[in-house]
N, C-alpha and C positions, 0 to 999 in steps of 0.2 A: 819518598820514592824507593829508597833502599829497603825500608821495612816492607813495603808492598811487594817488592820482588822476592824478598826472603820468605814471605808467606805464600806467594803464588807459585814460584818455581818448583818446590817440592811436590805440590799438588799435580802439576803438569807431568813431572817425572813419574809419579805413582800411576797416573792415568796411562802413560805410555807403556810402562812396565806391565801393568795389568791388562792392557790391550793385547800385548804379545804373550803374556802368561796369565790367563784369566784365573781369578780366585773368587770364590763365593763366600759370602758371610756365613760363619759357622752356625749362626742362630736362625736367620730367616732364609738363607740360601740365595739371596739376591747377589748379582755380580758386584764386586767392589770396583770402584773407579778411583776417585781421589781421596777416599776415606782414609784418615790418618792413622787409625789403629789397625795393626796387622790382624787379619782373620775376622774382623768385625766391621759392619757398616756403622756409620755415624749414628743412625737412628737406634740401632740395637744397643750400642755402647752407651748412648745417652739415656737409655732406659734404666741403667743401673741406679737403684735408689738407696739412699743411706738409711741407717737405723733411725726410726722416728718414734718408737715406742718409749713409754716410761720404763726405766731400767733400774736394776739393782745398783746401788751406789758403791758397791764393792767389786762385783764380778761383771757388771754390765748386762746381766741376764735380763731379757725383755719380760716385763710383766704382761699378763693377758689383757689388763685394762689400765688406761692412763690414770684411773682414780687411785691406783696404788701409791702414786707419788704426788697426787694433787695437793695434799695437806702435809706431806712429809717427804720433801725432796731427797733426804738422805736415807730413805728406807732401804733396807737390805733384804735379800731373799732368804728363805728359810735355811737352805743349805749353808749360806755364809754365816748365818746366826749360829747354827749348830757346830760348824767346823770352819772357822775363819781361815781363808786361804793365806798362804805365806806372802803373796804379793800384796802391795798396798792398795793398788787399784788396777783394774783391767778395763781397757777400752776396746770395743769391737765396732768397726765402722760401717759395715754393710752386711745385709743378710746373704748367706751363702745360698743363693738361688740364681737360676739363669737370668741374664747372660754372664754374670760374674762367675758362677760355678763353672760354666764352659771355659772361660778364660783361665781360671786357676788350674783346671784339669789339663788344658793344653800346655800351660806353663810348667806345671809340676811333673806331669807324667809323660808328656810328649816332647819335652825338651824345647818348647818354643820360647826361648829366652828373650826374644824380641818383645815379648809382652811384659818383661820386668819393668821397664820404664813407665808404660801407661798404667800398670797396676800400682806401682809406687806413687804415681801422680794422684791416683784415687785416694791413697792414704794421706798424702801431703795436703790435698784439698780439704780434707776433713780432720786434720790434726786437732785433737782436744787440747785444753789448757794444761800443758805438761809442766808448767813452771820451768825449772832448770834441771837438766840431767847432766851428769858427768861423763857418762859412758853409754854407748848403745851396744847391745849384744843380740845376735840372732840365736834362735833355738837351734842347737847343733844337730847334725845327723851323725849316726854311727859311721865309722870309716867304711864299713861294708856297704851300707846304703849309699854313701857318697860316691864310692867307686862305681856302683851300678848306675846312679843317676848322673854323675859327673859334675854336679853343681848342687849347692844348697840354696833352694828358692828363698828361704828366709834371709840368707846373707845378701842376696841380690837386692831384695827390698830394703834391708837395713842399710846397705851401702848408699843407696840413693837418698834415704831419709837422713842419714848422717851428713851427707853433703848439704842438704837443704838446711839442717839445723846447725851446721858447722860444729858437729860434735864427733869425737873419735869413735870408731867402730872397732870393738874387740871381737875377733872371730876365731882365735886359737886358744883362748884361756878356758872358757866353758866347753867341756867336751862330753860326748855321750860314750860311756865305757861299756855298755851292755847292749848287744844287738837284740832285737825283739820283733815280734810280728807287728804288722801295721795296726795302729790304734783303731782304725775304722772297723776292724773285724772283731773287736772285743766289747764285752759289756763294761759298764762302769767299774764294777769290782775287778774285772779282768784288767782294765786299764791301770788301776791303782797298783795291782800286783806286778803288772808288766813293767812299770816304770820305777818301782821302788829301788833306789840306789843306782839308777841308770845314768846319772850325771855326776860329773866331778870337775874340779878346777885344777889346772896345772900350776897356777900361781895365785893361791888364795889371798895372800897378803896384799896383792896389788889392787884389790877392790875394796879394801877396808874403808868403811865410811862413805863410799861412793854411791850416789843415786843413779840407779841403772834403769835404762829403758830396754825392755826385752821385746824382741820382734818375732812374730810368727805369721804364717799365712792364714790359717783357719783355726778358730776356737770351737771345739766340739764340746767336751765336758770340762775343759780347763785343766785336766790332769797333767798334761805335758808342761805347760807354762808354770803350773804350781810346783811341780817337782824341781824345775829349773830355779824358780824363786827360792824354794826351800834350801837348795844347795848354796845359792848366793848369800842368803841371810845367815846360814850357819857359818859361813866364812867371814861374817862381819860386815857385809855390805850395808849401805843405808837403804832407803826405800827402793822397792822394785816395782816399776810401773810396766804393765803389759799392754802392748798395742798389736792388734791383729786386724788383718784386712777384712776377712769374712767370718761369719758365725753361722753354724748350722742352726736351723730354726725348728722349734716345736710346732706341730700342726696348728695349735691354738694361737700362735703369734705370727703366722704368715698373713700379711695384709690381704684383705678381701679382694682387692683389684688383681693381685697376683694369682690368687686362687681362681678368680674368674677367667683370667687369661689362660691358665693351665686347663681349665674346663673347656674353654673354646677350642684349644688345640686338640684336646682329646676327642671332642665331638667331630672336628674336621677329619681326624684320622679314622674315626668310625663311620664317617659319611653322614653324620647327623646334622 
């Protein structure tokens, strides 16, 4: 009985609040009623799909065809073969596509921190086999960016994952010492130059030999997490495992059904 009430009462409260203060789903525009996720209806949130492609065994980059790992599960991509990253393994959990893309943008750029818990829950629901880690670290923001945003989205995610794993979160040791333009505006070469020497450790000796889980929100080229991992490994850390919520997708690796949905939406806008 108690369990039933604990599940039902919040729904009634949300219905009442949203009746007085109507809110529409960010994706489909339908009014929210007792939908538990802020800004998203249950149907749209439930459509967030996990990465299902065969992926690089080092950086988790999706291959265009599942045949790439059919006979070689530990196959790595060409960039990882040519220049092995400083991290031991990177895991990326979901394609950075709507509606997840909408949610991360609201969270990160619009200050909708109420999305921190549901986004972290997406990560917790798909946690890979991490073995054991000694310490969790979020990718840091430069103090200037932190002052503008007023929070570090990666820290909010790391905090919830740390509680789930019962693992300490270190958020003041790894710091970003160089301000720089947003990575999304730069080419791959520009990203590398932009981040070279951008990170440092306040107490390098405290991470010696420790296996670290590095948390970020979106994996684009992997330059940011790799530079963080390089800083940690130079200070004598053990393995650095990277975990990111979303990953930007090459056109060739976007699932056909998502492309079909996007085509349908475009036709609707054009009146087709």
